[in-house]
C-alpha positions in Angstrom: 2.0 -8.6 -12.2 0.3 -6.3 -14.8 2.1 -3.8 -17.0 4.5 -4.7 -19.8 7.9 -3.5 -18.6 9.2 -7.1 -18.2 8.0 -7.9 -21.7 10.0 -4.9 -22.9 13.1 -6.1 -21.2 12.8 -9.6 -22.7 12.4 -8.0 -26.2 15.4 -5.8 -25.7 17.6 -8.6 -24.3 16.8 -11.1 -27.1 17.2 -8.6 -29.9 21.0 -9.2 -30.2 23.9 -10.8 -28.3 24.4 -8.9 -25.1 27.6 -8.3 -23.2 25.9 -8.4 -19.8 24.1 -11.1 -18.0 20.7 -10.3 -16.6 19.3 -12.0 -13.5 15.6 -11.6 -12.8 13.3 -12.4 -9.9 9.6 -11.7 -10.0 7.3 -12.0 -6.9 3.7 -13.1 -7.1 3.5 -16.9 -7.9 0.9 -17.0 -5.1 -1.4 -15.1 -7.5 -2.1 -18.5 -9.3 -4.2 -19.5 -6.3 -6.3 -16.3 -6.6 -9.5 -15.8 -8.7 -9.1 -14.3 -12.1 -10.0 -10.6 -12.5 -8.7 -9.7 -9.0 -7.1 -6.3 -8.8 -3.9 -5.6 -6.8 -2.7 -2.3 -5.3 -3.7 1.2 -6.1 -2.1 1.0 -9.6 -4.9 -1.3 -10.7 -2.7 -4.3 -11.7 -5.1 -7.0 -12.8 -5.1 -10.7 -13.8 -7.1 -11.6 -16.9 -8.2 -14.9 -18.3 -5.5 -15.0 -21.0 -2.7 -15.4 -18.5 -0.7 -12.4 -20.0 0.8 -10.2 -17.3 0.9 -12.9 -14.7 4.1 -13.7 -12.8 4.5 -17.1 -14.5 4.0 -15.6 -17.9 6.7 -13.0 -17.3 9.1 -15.5 -15.9 8.7 -17.8 -18.9 9.1 -14.9 -21.3 12.3 -13.7 -19.7 13.7 -17.2 -19.6 13.1 -17.7 -23.3 14.9 -14.4 -24.0 18.0 -15.8 -22.3 17.6 -14.0 -19.0 18.5 -16.0 -15.9 15.3 -16.2 -13.8 15.4 -17.1 -10.1 12.5 -19.3 -9.1 12.3 -17.4 -5.8 14.1 -14.5 -4.1 15.9 -17.0 -2.0 17.6 -18.5 -5.1 19.2 -15.2 -6.1 22.2 -15.5 -3.8 23.3 -19.0 -5.1 22.6 -18.0 -8.7 24.7 -14.8 -8.4 27.5 -16.7 -6.7 27.5 -19.4 -9.4 27.7 -16.9 -12.2 30.4 -14.9 -10.5 32.6 -18.0 -10.0 32.1 -19.0 -13.6 33.2 -15.6 -14.8 36.2 -15.7 -12.6 37.1 -19.2 -13.9 36.8 -17.9 -17.5 39.0 -15.0 -16.7 36.4 -12.4 -17.6 36.6 -10.8 -14.2 39.5 -10.7 -11.7 38.6 -11.7 -8.2 39.5 -9.0 -5.7 41.8 -9.9 -2.9 40.2 -9.5 0.5 42.2 -6.8 2.3 43.5 -7.6 5.7 41.7 -5.7 8.5 43.6 -2.7 9.9 44.2 -2.5 13.6 41.7 0.2 14.0 41.6 2.0 17.4 38.3 2.5 19.1 37.2 6.1 19.1 37.8 8.1 22.2 34.9 9.1 24.5 33.3 12.4 23.5 34.1 13.8 26.9 37.9 13.3 26.3 37.6 14.9 22.9 35.9 17.9 24.3 38.6 18.3 27.0 41.3 18.0 24.3 39.4 20.7 22.3 39.3 18.3 19.3 35.6 18.9 18.8 33.4 21.8 19.5 29.8 21.4 20.8 27.7 24.4 19.6 26.0 26.3 22.3 22.8 27.0 20.4 20.5 24.4 18.8 17.6 25.4 16.5 14.8 22.9 16.5 11.0 22.9 16.3 10.8 20.5 19.2 13.1 20.3 22.2 13.1 18.6 25.6 12.6 20.8 28.6 13.5 18.4 31.4 11.8 15.2 30.5 9.0 16.6 28.4 8.9 17.7 24.8 8.0 21.2 23.9 6.6 22.2 20.5 7.2 25.8 19.7 6.8 26.8 23.3 3.8 24.5 23.9 4.4 21.7 26.5 3.2 18.3 25.3 1.2 17.7 28.4 -0.6 21.0 28.0 -1.6 20.2 24.4 -3.0 16.8 25.5 -4.8 18.2 28.5 -6.5 20.9 26.4 -7.8 18.3 23.9 -5.4 19.1 21.0 -4.7 16.1 18.7 -2.0 15.0 16.4 -3.4 17.2 13.6 -2.7 20.3 15.8 0.8 19.2 16.4 1.4 18.6 12.7 0.1 22.1 12.0 2.2 23.5 14.7 5.3 21.9 13.3 4.5 23.1 9.8 3.6 26.7 10.5 4.9 27.5 14.0 1.4 28.3 15.3 -1.6 26.3 16.4 -4.0 25.7 13.5 -7.6 26.9 13.8 -10.3 24.3 14.2 -11.1 24.1 10.5 -7.4 24.0 9.6 -6.8 21.2 12.1 -9.8 19.3 10.7 -8.4 19.7 7.2 -5.0 18.3 8.2 -6.8 15.3 9.9 -8.8 14.7 6.7 -5.7 14.8 4.5 -3.9 12.3 6.8 -6.9 9.9 6.5 -7.5 10.4 2.8 -3.9 10.0 1.7 -3.3 6.6 3.5 -4.5 4.7 0.4 -1.8 2.3 -0.5 -2.3 -1.5 -0.1 0.4 -4.0 0.9 1.7 -4.5 -2.7 3.3 -1.1 -3.3 7.0 -0.8 -3.0 7.2 1.0 0.4 4.7 -1.3 2.1 6.3 -4.4 0.6 9.8 -3.4 1.8 8.5 -2.9 5.3 6.7 -6.2 5.3 9.7 -8.1 4.0 12.0 -6.5 6.5 9.7 -7.2 9.4 9.2 -10.8 8.3 13.0 -11.2 8.4 13.0 -10.2 12.0 14.2 -6.6 11.6 12.9 -4.3 14.4 9.8 -2.2 13.6 11.6 1.2 13.4 14.2 -0.2 10.9 11.5 -2.0 8.9 9.5 1.3 8.6 12.7 3.1 7.5 13.2 0.4 4.8 9.8 1.4 3.5 10.4 5.1 3.7 13.5 5.0 1.6 11.4 3.5 -1.2 9.6 6.9 -1.5 10.4 8.4 -4.8 9.0 9.4 -8.2 7.0 6.2 -8.7 5.9 5.8 -5.0 4.8 8.8 -3.0 6.8 11.2 -5.2 3.8 12.3 -7.3 2.1 13.9 -4.3 5.4 15.7 -3.3 6.1 16.8 -6.9 2.5 18.0 -7.3 2.8 20.3 -4.2 6.3 21.4 -5.4 5.2 22.4 -9.0 1.8 23.8 -8.1 3.5 26.1 -5.6 6.2 27.0 -8.2 3.5 27.7 -10.8 1.5 29.9 -8.4 4.5 32.0 -7.5 5.9 32.3 -11.1 2.9 31.8 -13.5 -0.1 33.0 -11.5 -2.7 34.1 -14.0 -0.9 32.5 -17.0 -1.8 28.8 -17.1 -0.7 28.3 -20.7 2.8 29.6 -19.8 3.0 27.2 -16.9 1.9 24.2 -18.9 4.5 25.1 -21.6 7.2 25.3 -18.9 6.2 21.9 -17.5 6.1 20.4 -21.0 9.6 21.8 -21.8 11.4 21.3 -18.5 9.6 18.6 -16.5 7.0 16.5 -18.4 3.5 15.6 -17.4 2.1 17.7 -14.5 2.3 15.7 -11.3 -1.0 15.4 -9.6 -3.0 15.6 -12.8 -4.4 12.5 -14.6 -6.0 9.3 -13.5 -6.5 5.8 -15.0 -9.7 5.3 -13.0 -11.3 8.7 -12.5 -12.5 11.3 -14.9 -14.4 14.6 -14.9 -17.7 12.7 -15.1 -16.6 10.3 -12.3 -14.1 12.3 -10.2 -12.0 11.2 -7.2 -14.3 11.7 -4.2 -11.3 12.3 -1.9 -10.3 15.3 -3.9 -13.9 16.6 -4.2 -14.5 16.2 -0.5 -11.3 18.1 0.3 -12.2 21.0 -2.1 -15.8 21.2 -0.7 -14.5 21.3 2.9 -12.0 24.1 2.0 -14.8 26.1 0.3 -17.3 25.5 3.0 -14.9 26.7 5.7 -13.6 29.6 3.6 -10.0 28.6 4.0 -7.4 30.6 2.1 -6.0 28.2 -0.5 -4.4 30.2 -3.4 -2.3 27.2 -4.6 -5.4 25.0 -4.8 -7.1 27.7 -6.8 -4.2 27.7 -9.2 -4.3 23.9 -9.4 -8.0 24.0 -10.3 -7.2 26.5 -13.1 -4.6 24.0 -14.4 -7.3 21.3 -14.2 -9.6 23.4 -16.4 -7.0 23.6 -19.1 -6.0 19.9 -19.0 -9.4 18.4 -18.8 -10.3 20.3 -22.0 -7.7 18.2 -23.7 -8.7 14.8 -22.1 -11.5 13.9 -19.7 -9.2 12.0 -17.2 -6.6 14.8 -16.8 -8.1 15.9 -13.4 -6.7 16.4 -9.9 
């Protein structure tokens, strides 16, 4: 719901006779039972009184354009099968012959392969965490010792990232960032994939993995890319913000981490402001943040909402 990508697809498909068949399925019919004006997800998708942007509106528009629209996700399988069989019958595609299964042999036990010298097990493993007996050890710190001394998950994260225990203020910053960045509702792609998988009876670990593989440029990727390019800019364009912005415009596009639909310089994102204030108050060394703030000065001069 919300946005106009589906409308663009309908316009493109109906513009002329297409060689391909397009099948669509859109979730969200349940929105018809919800009050108008309700917002969904962190992207700000919103229902309005006109009905434009609703799931039903998009389904009707796609159908009128000649696109095959599945009433539910459960109908996708039968629809795809029906179209496939029709194309086979019309001779437009050739049905593959199912190959006969080979008489595959079960793999030999690893112990036998080692004895036969078919595989070599390296004698040295490099890892941040390893088991010493039955207990994990993080960069030389036993897990039980960390717990007994009152260290938290924020200390372990810092230890894994830097190889040393973070200071009190550094640990508090990590904890703040973990809390402040968990801001996505159940409608974003990663959360939805996890929910669908778990509802299908998939074990929790695999359901979470289904959500994690959805992370990319449009979901979670902006934060990753912001860190990547701000660090690159600091290392290669420190003191030359215009040159960095020109590089981004030429090679990448909009600067990740800059720009909001909801927030502006007059009404900033309090999560960002709180983080900056904490870093300043505790006098933490943050050269990349300083560079990012210089970028913000340049971008906000062009448009009020081009902020961190």
